[in-house]
C-alpha positions as CSV (number, residue, x, y, z in Angstrom):
1,X,-0.1,0.3,0.0
2,X,1.6,3.5,-1.1
3,X,2.1,6.2,1.2
4,X,-0.7,8.8,-0.5
5,X,1.0,11.6,1.7
6,X,4.6,11.3,0.3
7,X,5.5,13.9,-2.2
8,X,7.0,11.4,-4.5
9,X,3.8,9.3,-4.9
10,X,1.7,12.9,-4.8
11,X,4.1,13.3,-8.0
12,X,3.3,10.2,-9.8
13,X,-0.4,11.0,-8.9
14,X,-0.1,14.3,-10.9
15,X,1.2,13.3,-13.8
16,X,-1.2,10.3,-14.0
17,X,-4.5,13.3,-13.1
18,X,-3.0,15.1,-16.0
19,X,-2.7,12.6,-18.6
20,X,-6.6,11.6,-17.7
21,X,-7.2,15.3,-18.4
22,X,-6.3,15.5,-21.7
23,X,-7.4,11.8,-22.8
24,X,-10.9,13.5,-21.4
25,X,-10.8,16.9,-23.2
26,X,-10.0,14.6,-26.2
27,X,-13.3,12.3,-25.7
28,X,-15.2,15.5,-25.1
29,X,-13.4,17.5,-28.1
30,X,-14.8,14.3,-30.3
31,X,-18.0,14.0,-28.7
32,X,-19.1,17.8,-29.1
33,X,-17.0,17.7,-33.1
34,X,-19.7,14.6,-34.1
35,X,-23.3,16.3,-33.1
36,X,-22.1,20.1,-34.1
37,X,-24.3,19.5,-37.1
38,X,-27.3,20.0,-34.5
39,X,-25.6,23.1,-32.7
40,X,-25.4,24.3,-36.4
41,X,-29.0,23.3,-37.4
42,X,-30.0,26.2,-34.3
43,X,-28.0,29.0,-35.6
44,X,-29.1,28.7,-38.9
45,X,-32.6,28.3,-38.2
46,X,-33.2,24.4,-39.3
47,X,-34.7,24.4,-35.4
48,X,-36.4,26.4,-33.8
49,X,-34.7,27.4,-30.6
50,X,-37.3,27.6,-27.3
51,X,-35.6,28.6,-23.8
52,X,-35.2,25.1,-22.3
53,X,-32.2,25.2,-25.3
54,X,-30.3,27.9,-22.8
55,X,-29.7,25.0,-20.4
56,X,-28.7,22.6,-23.1
57,X,-25.8,25.1,-24.9
58,X,-24.5,26.3,-21.3
59,X,-24.5,22.6,-20.3
60,X,-22.1,21.4,-23.6
61,X,-20.2,24.7,-23.8
62,X,-19.6,25.7,-20.4
63,X,-17.9,21.8,-19.8
64,X,-15.7,22.9,-22.9
65,X,-14.1,25.7,-21.6
66,X,-13.9,24.5,-18.3
67,X,-11.9,21.3,-20.5
68,X,-10.3,24.0,-22.1
69,X,-8.8,25.7,-18.9
70,X,-7.9,22.4,-17.4
71,X,-5.5,22.2,-20.4
72,X,-3.9,25.5,-19.8
73,X,-3.7,25.0,-16.2
74,X,-1.7,21.7,-17.1
75,X,0.4,23.0,-20.2
76,X,1.2,26.4,-19.4
77,X,5.0,27.0,-19.4
78,X,4.4,31.2,-18.4
79,X,3.7,31.7,-14.9
80,X,-0.1,32.3,-13.9
81,X,-2.6,33.3,-11.9
82,X,-3.1,29.5,-10.9
83,X,-6.1,30.2,-8.2
84,X,-8.0,32.0,-10.3
85,X,-7.7,30.1,-13.2
86,X,-8.7,26.6,-11.0
87,X,-11.2,28.4,-9.2
88,X,-13.2,28.8,-13.2
89,X,-12.6,25.5,-13.3
90,X,-14.2,24.0,-10.5
91,X,-17.0,26.6,-10.9
92,X,-17.6,25.6,-14.5
93,X,-17.1,21.7,-14.1
94,X,-19.6,21.8,-11.3
95,X,-22.4,24.0,-13.0
96,X,-22.0,21.3,-15.8
97,X,-23.2,18.4,-13.3
98,X,-25.7,20.8,-12.2
99,X,-26.9,21.6,-15.7
100,X,-27.2,17.9,-16.9
101,X,-29.4,17.4,-14.0
102,X,-31.5,20.5,-14.8
103,X,-31.7,19.1,-18.6
104,X,-33.2,15.9,-17.2
105,X,-35.4,18.2,-14.7
106,X,-37.3,20.4,-17.4
107,X,-37.7,16.7,-19.9
108,X,-39.7,15.8,-16.2
109,X,-42.1,18.7,-16.0
110,X,-43.3,18.2,-19.7
111,X,-43.8,14.8,-19.3
112,X,-45.9,15.8,-15.7
113,X,-47.6,18.1,-18.0
114,X,-46.7,21.1,-16.5
115,X,-48.0,19.7,-13.2
116,X,-47.3,22.9,-10.7
117,X,-46.5,20.6,-7.6
118,X,-44.1,18.7,-9.9
119,X,-42.1,21.9,-11.0
120,X,-42.5,23.4,-7.3
121,X,-40.7,20.5,-6.3
122,X,-38.1,20.0,-8.9
123,X,-37.2,23.8,-8.9
124,X,-36.7,23.4,-4.9
125,X,-34.5,20.7,-5.6
126,X,-32.6,22.7,-7.9
127,X,-32.3,25.4,-6.0
128,X,-30.8,23.2,-2.9
129,X,-28.1,21.8,-5.5
130,X,-26.9,25.1,-6.9
131,X,-26.4,26.4,-3.4
132,X,-24.2,23.9,-2.8
133,X,-21.9,24.2,-6.5
134,X,-22.0,28.4,-5.5
135,X,-20.4,27.6,-2.3
136,X,-17.6,29.0,-3.9
137,X,-13.9,28.0,-3.7
138,X,-13.1,24.8,-2.7
139,X,-9.4,24.6,-3.5
140,X,-6.2,26.1,-3.6
141,X,-3.8,26.0,-6.1
142,X,-0.1,27.7,-6.8
143,X,2.3,28.1,-9.4
144,X,5.5,26.0,-8.6
145,X,8.5,27.3,-11.0
146,X,9.4,24.4,-13.4
147,X,6.4,22.6,-12.6
148,X,3.4,24.6,-13.1
149,X,0.0,24.9,-11.7
150,X,-0.5,22.8,-8.7
151,X,-3.0,21.9,-6.6
152,X,-2.1,22.0,-2.6
153,X,-5.7,21.9,-0.8
154,X,-9.4,20.8,-1.6
155,X,-12.8,21.1,0.7
156,X,-13.7,17.7,0.1
157,X,-16.6,18.1,2.4
158,X,-18.6,20.6,-0.1
159,X,-17.7,18.6,-2.9
160,X,-18.3,15.3,-2.0
161,X,-21.9,17.0,-1.1
162,X,-22.4,18.3,-4.4
163,X,-22.0,14.9,-6.0
164,X,-24.2,12.8,-3.4
165,X,-26.7,15.3,-4.4
166,X,-26.3,15.2,-7.6
167,X,-27.1,11.2,-7.0
168,X,-29.8,11.9,-5.2
169,X,-31.3,14.3,-7.9
170,X,-31.0,11.8,-10.4
171,X,-32.6,9.3,-9.4
172,X,-35.6,11.6,-8.1
173,X,-35.9,12.2,-12.0
174,X,-35.4,8.7,-12.9
175,X,-38.0,7.5,-10.2
176,X,-40.9,10.7,-11.4
177,X,-40.4,9.6,-14.9
178,X,-41.1,5.8,-14.2
179,X,-43.9,6.4,-12.5
180,X,-45.8,9.0,-14.5
181,X,-45.0,6.8,-18.1
182,X,-45.8,3.8,-16.4
183,X,-49.0,5.2,-15.8
184,X,-49.6,6.5,-19.1
185,X,-48.5,3.3,-20.9
186,X,-51.5,1.5,-18.4
187,X,-54.0,4.2,-19.4
188,X,-53.4,3.7,-23.3
189,X,-53.2,0.0,-22.9
190,X,-54.0,-1.8,-20.2
191,X,-52.8,-5.2,-21.8
192,X,-49.7,-6.1,-22.9
193,X,-48.5,-2.8,-24.4
194,X,-47.5,-1.1,-22.1
195,X,-44.6,1.3,-23.2
196,X,-45.8,1.1,-27.0
197,X,-45.4,4.3,-27.8
198,X,-41.8,5.0,-29.0
199,X,-41.5,7.7,-27.6
200,X,-42.3,6.8,-24.1
201,X,-39.9,3.7,-24.7
202,X,-37.1,6.4,-25.9
203,X,-37.3,8.6,-22.8
204,X,-37.6,5.8,-20.2
205,X,-34.2,4.2,-21.8
206,X,-32.2,7.5,-22.0
207,X,-33.6,8.3,-18.9
208,X,-32.3,5.0,-17.3
209,X,-29.1,5.0,-19.2
210,X,-28.5,8.5,-17.9
211,X,-28.9,7.8,-14.2
212,X,-26.5,4.6,-14.3
213,X,-24.1,6.6,-16.3
214,X,-23.8,9.6,-14.2
215,X,-24.7,7.3,-11.0
216,X,-21.7,5.1,-11.5
217,X,-19.8,8.7,-12.4
218,X,-20.9,10.6,-9.3
219,X,-20.0,7.6,-7.0
220,X,-16.5,6.8,-7.5
221,X,-15.5,10.6,-7.7
222,X,-17.3,11.0,-4.1
223,X,-15.7,7.9,-2.9
224,X,-12.3,9.3,-3.9
225,X,-13.5,12.8,-2.1
226,X,-14.4,11.1,1.1
227,X,-11.3,8.7,0.9
228,X,-9.0,11.8,1.4
229,X,-5.9,10.0,0.0
230,X,-4.1,13.5,-1.1
231,X,-4.8,16.5,-2.3
232,X,-4.4,15.2,-6.3
233,X,-6.3,12.0,-5.9
234,X,-9.2,13.8,-3.9
235,X,-10.4,15.2,-7.2
236,X,-9.0,13.2,-9.7
237,X,-12.4,11.8,-10.8
238,X,-14.6,14.8,-10.8
239,X,-13.7,16.0,-14.0
240,X,-15.0,12.0,-15.4
241,X,-18.2,12.9,-14.2
242,X,-19.1,16.0,-14.9
243,X,-17.9,15.0,-18.7
244,X,-20.3,11.8,-18.3
245,X,-22.7,13.8,-17.4
246,X,-22.8,16.0,-20.0
247,X,-22.4,14.0,-22.5
248,X,-25.0,11.6,-22.0
249,X,-27.8,14.7,-20.7
250,X,-27.0,16.2,-23.9
251,X,-27.4,13.2,-26.0
252,X,-31.1,12.6,-24.5
253,X,-32.3,16.4,-25.4
254,X,-30.9,15.8,-29.0
255,X,-32.4,12.2,-29.3
256,X,-35.4,13.5,-28.7
257,X,-35.6,16.7,-30.4
258,X,-34.6,14.9,-33.2
259,X,-37.2,12.2,-32.9
260,X,-40.1,14.1,-35.2
261,X,-38.1,13.6,-38.0
262,X,-38.1,9.7,-37.9
263,X,-39.6,8.1,-40.9
264,X,-42.2,5.5,-40.7
265,X,-43.7,3.9,-38.1
266,X,-44.0,-0.3,-38.0
267,X,-46.3,-2.2,-36.5
268,X,-47.4,-5.6,-35.8
269,X,-50.8,-6.7,-36.3
270,X,-50.8,-10.7,-35.1
271,X,-52.8,-12.8,-32.6
272,X,-56.4,-12.0,-33.6
273,X,-59.6,-9.7,-34.6
274,X,-59.2,-8.2,-30.9
275,X,-55.6,-7.6,-31.2
276,X,-55.3,-3.6,-31.4
277,X,-52.5,-2.5,-33.9
278,X,-50.6,0.8,-33.3
279,X,-50.6,3.6,-35.8
280,X,-48.4,6.6,-35.8
281,X,-50.6,9.9,-36.5
282,X,-49.6,13.7,-36.3
283,X,-50.6,16.5,-33.6
284,X,-49.9,19.8,-32.2
285,X,-46.6,21.4,-34.0
286,X,-46.1,17.6,-36.2
287,X,-45.2,16.0,-33.0
288,X,-46.5,12.1,-33.3
289,X,-49.0,11.2,-31.7
290,X,-50.6,7.5,-31.1
291,X,-54.0,6.0,-32.6
292,X,-55.6,2.9,-31.8
293,X,-57.3,0.7,-33.8
294,X,-59.1,-3.2,-34.8
295,X,-55.9,-4.7,-36.7
296,X,-56.5,-7.8,-39.3
297,X,-56.1,-11.1,-38.1
298,X,-52.2,-11.2,-39.5
299,X,-49.9,-9.0,-41.4
300,X,-47.0,-6.7,-40.9
301,X,-48.0,-3.5,-41.7
302,X,-45.9,-0.2,-42.3
303,X,-47.4,3.5,-42.6
304,X,-46.0,6.3,-43.5
305,X,-46.2,9.7,-42.0
306,X,-45.7,13.9,-43.1
307,X,-45.0,15.5,-40.0
308,X,-45.7,19.5,-40.2
309,X,-45.5,21.8,-37.7
310,X,-47.7,24.1,-36.4
311,X,-45.8,26.9,-36.8
312,X,-46.3,26.3,-40.8
313,X,-50.2,26.5,-40.9
314,X,-52.2,29.3,-40.7
315,X,-54.0,30.0,-37.1
316,X,-57.4,29.9,-39.2
317,X,-56.7,26.3,-40.1
318,X,-55.7,24.4,-36.8
319,X,-58.0,21.4,-36.8
320,X,-55.9,19.9,-34.2
321,X,-57.6,19.2,-31.0
322,X,-56.6,19.0,-27.7
323,X,-55.7,15.1,-26.3
324,X,-57.5,13.9,-22.8
325,X,-55.4,15.1,-20.0
326,X,-52.7,11.7,-18.8
327,X,-52.8,10.4,-22.4
328,X,-49.5,9.3,-24.6
329,X,-50.9,12.1,-27.0
330,X,-51.2,14.6,-24.4
331,X,-47.7,13.8,-23.3
332,X,-45.9,13.7,-26.5
333,X,-47.9,17.1,-27.7
334,X,-46.8,18.5,-24.2
335,X,-43.3,18.0,-24.8
336,X,-43.1,19.7,-28.3
337,X,-45.3,22.1,-27.3
338,X,-43.7,23.0,-24.0
339,X,-40.2,23.2,-26.0
340,X,-38.8,21.1,-23.6
341,X,-36.9,19.6,-26.3
């Protein structure tokens, strides 16, 4: 068992920290470049910008700037204000963790049809989360000649509290999504078609994947902060947690936004004449809606749908009626209508 406080061991850990940060920077830069076309569509107007996208872009680019700042702190050969640089990097990284949770929370609010109690509950949780994130400086760094910026002290109590809070926050969001989506699916099909909507499946699967990845990343970071082996090992897994949380949260947003651009819907109409086949229609703002009708005895049906957006229609030609509250159509339309994409 190494002596984690030994200066030689701390120096080795610092080298490992530097290599890990460069690897994460490369990973996130690759992810950013692959999805740059999505951002470009908003810039040129191909996709309509809605206010929830503010949190998406803040999450995405704030972490990118933080990783650039970390690379500068590790690679610069000219003396800089290490304390100011690391303070910005720490706040930007922690903010990315908080924004990732907000992106999932906004979608949860839409799934619950803007229920004021759910909104109030989630807003209170967000405020508690950000009260920890904005606590201030949680580490100390100095410039060492011929070495560069070096972390000398960390406040592990607050940092651990941020990541533990994030894990609990993500769990609450997942449970709220699961409860609502299972309830909607049950109302739509009381027999064997729970989650028959592709949108329902996608929201649940993405939320579950996000929770697993973010939970494990935050758990590892929290464990090392509580162990407090040395000033380097205490924060070495903070950045991986922020990077992984941001990647999966932003992917969830992009997948939901691009959902309306999917083509044919394939459904299976087998068993008996009493089995109900599923078709896809269009609702307000071109959001796909689910309709059920009696199917023939056997066969596979493929139905092509044309998606249109409400903004392309004149107000006088609005023929879409509001579905009953709690239906799958209501959830899908509300996700688009409230701008949670």
